[in-house]
C-alpha positions in Angstrom: 20.1 31.1 11.1 20.9 27.8 9.4 20.2 25.7 12.5 16.9 27.5 12.8 16.1 26.5 9.3 16.9 22.9 9.9 14.8 22.8 13.1 11.9 24.3 11.1 12.4 21.7 8.3 12.5 18.8 10.8 9.4 20.1 12.6 7.5 20.6 9.3 8.4 17.0 8.2 7.3 15.6 11.5 4.0 17.5 11.3 3.4 16.3 7.7 4.0 12.7 8.7 1.7 13.1 11.7 -1.1 14.7 9.7 -0.7 12.2 7.0 -1.2 9.4 9.5 -4.5 10.9 10.5 -5.9 10.0 7.0 -5.5 6.3 7.5 -4.3 3.6 9.9 -0.6 3.7 9.2 1.5 0.6 9.3 4.5 0.3 11.6 6.7 0.6 8.5 5.2 3.9 7.6 5.5 5.2 11.2 9.1 3.9 11.4 10.0 5.7 8.1 8.7 9.0 9.4 10.2 8.8 12.8 13.5 7.5 11.4 13.7 10.3 8.9 13.2 13.0 11.5 15.5 11.4 14.1 18.2 10.8 11.4 18.0 14.3 10.2 18.4 15.7 13.6 21.3 13.4 14.4 22.9 14.0 11.0 22.7 17.8 11.6 24.1 17.5 15.1 27.0 15.3 14.0 28.0 16.9 10.7 26.4 20.3 11.0 25.7 20.7 7.3 22.8 20.3 4.9 24.3 17.2 3.4 24.6 15.7 6.9 21.0 16.5 7.6 19.7 15.0 4.3 22.0 12.0 4.6 20.9 11.4 8.2 17.3 11.7 7.2 17.7 9.2 4.4 19.6 6.7 6.5 17.1 7.1 9.4 14.2 6.6 7.0 15.7 3.4 5.7 16.4 2.0 9.1 13.1 3.0 10.5 11.3 1.4 7.6 13.1 -1.9 8.1 12.4 -1.9 11.8 8.7 -1.1 11.1 8.4 -3.9 8.5 9.8 -6.4 11.0 7.3 -5.2 13.5 4.5 -5.6 11.0 5.6 -9.2 10.2 5.6 -10.1 13.9 2.1 -8.6 14.3 0.8 -10.6 11.4 2.4 -13.8 12.8 0.9 -13.2 16.3 -2.6 -12.7 14.8 -2.4 -16.0 13.0 -1.0 -18.1 15.9 
C-alpha cells in the first residue's frame, strides 16, 4: 500500500510539473528541477524504502537537476551570442 502511495505521489508531481510547463516556455533549470525531483524520489524510495528516503531523494534530485539545467541555460545563452 505504501509503495502505491509513493508511485501515485511521484506521478502526481510529474504531472504537475508537466502541466505547469504548458503555461510558459520553461527554462532548462526548471525542467531539470522537475525531472530531478521525480527521479530522485523514485531512486530514494527504491534504495531506502521509506518516506524519508523518498523526500530526501526528491530534494537531492531537484538540486542536482537544477544545477545541470542552469549550466545548460548558460551554454545556450553563450551559443546564441557567439
